[in-house]
N, C-alpha and C positions, 0 to 999 in steps of 0.2 A: 214422806216420800220426796224424791227429787221432783222439780217442776216438770221435767220431761215425762217421768213416770206417772205423775198425777194426771197429766193430760191424756195419757193412754187409756184411762178408765173413766167411765161415766160416774156421776155421783147419784146413787140411789140408796134407799134406806136399808134394803135387805139383800142386795146382790152386788157383786163386783163384776162389772161388764167391760169387756174389751171389744169395742165395736170394729176395730181394724187390727190387723196383725202388723206389728212393728218389729222387724228382725233385729234392729239395733237394741231393743229392750227385751229380747227373748229371755235372757237369764233372769232378769227381775220378775218377769211374768211367770217363769217356771216356779219361782219361790212363792209368789202370791197365790198361784193356783195349785200349790201342793195339797194333797189330801193325805190324811193320816188318822189313825185311831190310838196312837201311842205304842202300838206293836208293829204295824206296817206303815211305811211312809212311801207314797208315790209322788215323785216330783212332777210338776205340771208340764211335762214334755208333750209334744204333739203325738197323736196316735201312731203315725207312720214312723216316728223316731227321729227323722231328720227334716229340716235343720234343727239343731239343738245347741244350747250353750253348755249345759252339764246334765247328761242323763243321770237319773237317780231312782233307785228302788232300794229301800233300806228296811232293816229289821232292828228293832231296839236292842242295843247292847251286843249286836253281832259285829265282831271286829277281827282284824288281822293285826299281827305284831310287825312293827317296822323298826329298822335300826335308827338310833339317834346319833348321828355323826357329830364329831367335834373337831375343830382345827387342831386343838391340843387337849387331850383328855386329862382327867384328874380323878383322884380318889373320891369315890361316892357318886360320880356322875352316872346317871342311868344310861344303860346301853341300848334300851329299846323302849318303844311306846306303843300304844294301842290306837288304832284308827278304824272308824266305821267304814265299811266298804259297800260298794254297789253290789247287791246280790242279783239273783236271776231276774231279769226284766220281763215281766208279763204284760206290760202295757202295749206292746207292739202289735199293731194291726196294719198290715200293708195292703194297698189296693193297686191293681193293675187294670187299666181300661184299654181293651184291645192292644195288649202288650206294652202299653205305656204306663210307667209308674206314676202314681199320684204323688207329686212332689211340688210343693208350693214355689220352689225356685225356678220351675219351668212352666210353660203354658201361661194361661191368663187367670188370675185370681179375681173373680167378680164379687165375692162376698166372703168374709171371714169374721166370725164372732165367737167369743167364749164368755161364758157366764158362770161364776161361782155363786151358788145359791146358799146363803148362810142358814136358811131355815130347812132346806131339803138335804143339805150336806152332799151336794152333787156338783160336778163340773160338766157343763153342757157346751158342746161345740157344734157350730153350723157353718158349712162351707159350700160355696158354689164355685166350681173350677172348670176351666176349659183346657183340655189337653192340647199339646202342640199340634196334634192332627185335627183339632176342632171339635172333639167330642165333649159335651157338657154333662157334668155329673153333680149331684147334690149329696153331700155327706153330712150325717148328723150322728154325734156320739154323746153318750152320757156315761160318766165315770164316777164311781163311788168307792170309798173304803168303809166297810161296815163298822159302825160303833157298837153294834149288838153282837155280831158274830166275829170275834176277835181275829181269826185267821183269814178272813175273807175280804177280797176286793172283787168288783164286777164292773163290766163295761157292756153297754148296749151300743152296737154299731150298725147304722142303717145307711144304705146307699141307693140312689135312684139315678137312672139316666134321664136326661131332660129333652134331648133332641132327636135321637135315633136309636134303634136297637143296638146293643153292644154286648160283647162277651167280657165278663168281669171275672177276675181272679182275686180273692181275698186270702191273704196269708196271715194267720194269727199265730204269734210265736211266744215261746219262752227262750230267752237268750242269756246264758251265763258267760262270765268273763267278757262282757261288752267293752269295746274299745272306748276309752275315756280321754278327755283332753289332758295334755301334759300338766303335771303339778308344778307349782312354783317352788322348785327345790333344786339346789345346786349339786346335790350328791346323788349319783346314779344308783347307789345301793338302795335308797329309799324308793325310787321309781321302780326298780326291779322287784322289790318286795311286794309292791302293790299292783304289779302287772300280772294278769291272769292268776289271781289269788285263790281261785276255787279249783280243786281237784275232783274230777268226775268220779262218782262211785256207782251210780245206777242211772239208767235212762230207759223209759218204757213209753209206749204209745198204745192207744186203742182207737176205735173208730172216730171218736170226736174229741180227743184230747191227748195229753201227755204228762209225764211226771219226770222231773230231774232231781237227783240227789247229789250233793257235793259236800266236800269238807275243805276247810281252809288249810293251807300248806303248813303254817306255823302254829297258829293258835289252836288248831284241832277242833274247831266248831263245825257241826254238821247242819246243813240246811237242805230243806226239801221245798220244791215249788211244783204245783200241779195246776193244770187248766182243763176245763171242759166247756162244751159249747152247746147251745140250742140254736138251730138255724131254721128260719122260715123264708120261703121264696118261691119262685116259679117251679113248675114241674120240670124234672130232668136235671135239677142241680146235683152236683157231685161233691161229696165230702170225703176227705182222706186225711190221715195223720201219720207222722213219722217222728222219730227221735234219734238223735245222736248224742254224743257225750255232753255237748254244750248247747244244743238247740233242740227244742221241741216245736213242731210246726203242724198246725191244722190248716188245710187248704180247702177253700170252698170255690167252686167254679159254677157260674150260672150265666145264662143269656137272658138279659132283661129287655123288656119293651119300655118305651117312655112312660114314666109315672108308675112303673111297677117296682115295688121296694124289695130289696134283699136285706133281711134283718138277722143279725148275729148277736146273741148274748154270750159273753165270755165270763166264766166264773174262774176266779183265781184263789188258790189257797197256799199259805206260807207257814212254815214252822221251822224252828231251829232248836238245837240242844247241844250242850257240851258232854252229855252223859248217855243219851238214849241211843239205842242201836239203829243201824240203817233200816232194818225192817220196821222198827217201831216208829221212826220219824216218817217213813214212807206211808205207813198205814194211817198215821195221824193226819196228814194233809189230805189223803184220800177220803177219810171220814168227814173232815171239815167240808170238803168239796161236795160230798153227798148231801150233807145237811143244807148247804147253800142251794143246791138244785132242788131239794125238797121244798125249801122256802120259796124259791122262784124269784125272778127279777122283781116283779111287782111287790112281792112280800118283803124283799130286802129294802126296797124304797119306802114301803109303809113303816117298817121297823125303824128305819133311819129318821123318818119324819116324826114319828112318835117320840123317839129319844130326844130329838132336838126341840120339839115342842115343850116337853117337860123341862129341858135344860133352860130354855130362854125364859120360861115363866119366872125363874129365879135369877137368871144371870143378866137379863137385858138391862141396859142403862139408857134411858131416854134423855136426849139433849135437845133442847129447844133453841132454834135460831141459828144453827150451824149444821147444815146437812152433810158437809164434807167431814166434819169431826164426828158426827153421828155414825157415818159409815165406817170411819177408821176405827172407832172404839169397838163396834160390833165385829169387825174383821179381826182385831186383836184378840178379843174374847174367844172368837171361833178358833183361832189358831192355838190358843192356850188349851182349850178343851180337847182339840185334836192331839196335842202333844201328850196329854196326861190321862185321857179317858180310860184307855186299856193298857197302860204301861205295866200295871200289876207287879209291883215290887221290883221294877227295873228303873233305871235312872231316866229323868227327863232331861234331854240334852239341851245345851244352850241355844241350839238352832232347831230344837224339836227333831222331827224327821223330814225337814224340808230341803236339806242339802248337807254336804260334807263339812260345813264350817266348824271350826274348832275340833276337827277330827271326830265329831260326835260326842265330845266330852260334856259333862255337866259342870257348871260353875255356880257362882253365887246368884246367877240369873234365876235359877230354879226357886230359891227361897224368896228373892226380892220380888219377882214378877208372878211366878206361877202359883206358888203355894198359898199366897195371900188370897188370890182369887179362888183357887180350887177349894180352899177350906170353907168358903161361903157357899159355892154353887155346886161343888162335886166333892163333898167331904171324904167319900170313899177313895177317890183318886188321890187326894191329899194324904190320906192315911197310908196308902200304899207307898207313896213317895217318901214319907217319913220313915216307914219300915225299911226301905232300901237304905236310907241314910244311917 
């Protein structure tokens, strides 16, 4: 890590802790805090979505085709390439406090901490924020991508008011064709091919969630994303959901007294296929969502911890005398198992599912770094990677 980034995190044996938010290092932190299981990848963006460096939600091997322009073409030059794309973003949970959006660029930030727990497989965030109007709130979220239920990610989001009663609105969303930073590319044809790459096929909502189904414009791959919620809070809270072609939204409205929590558990399910029908891929993610709700939030946490306890019994490397190196080695091992655990006969990308680097392609990195480790600590994942090869 760079010296600036090293100073952004504390040195601890089993966690990576960011005790303060540094907007100048936001992009690096998004990669460090990325969660994945080899099938789903959630970049470590803030719950509310903004500010961000690179928003990212990825599915292994889900790509769009883009042109490969040349100043002067020649025989045998490839005309197109494949690029991993940002799929439907289910991480978004927006908060309004008495009509004011929870946005760290405004108001006063009194406390902000994020912790990646390498043993629990979770990313925890705690914030104390004062709105421009002087309302104090405390927000705590825990995010996970399940290593045991391949199609599932989940978030627990809790908010309290600290000083006076307040009316809160929470908007939990699925967003397709999310606006992204401009690519470093001189040819507008490439930018055009990757702008709004998903064509809506179906959108549905029910009382507590929504489902969106899309297909890529050129590669013809179909993707479905679904969400559902469990909400606990004061009497009188209101829950409603809606869906349009590119947005699914569940809205929770509640009036809170100081110290009274509002808790929302958001379950997410993702699936994609180049062959399955619209109804089949829709039903697939709805079934995965039902299984996650049956397991429950605590059940998902327990499964995650049990999986990683077994993993670390074999995978851990203990280093005496250098606490920073110890932490770095464990973080590297954690990201390797995240990249390959549930890839299941799909490629392990050079960047895993932490971002769009190398367009999501796999290179020699897989054999050099990943397979040597996986063959010892997760041989079934190594076998799947070799079968893909």
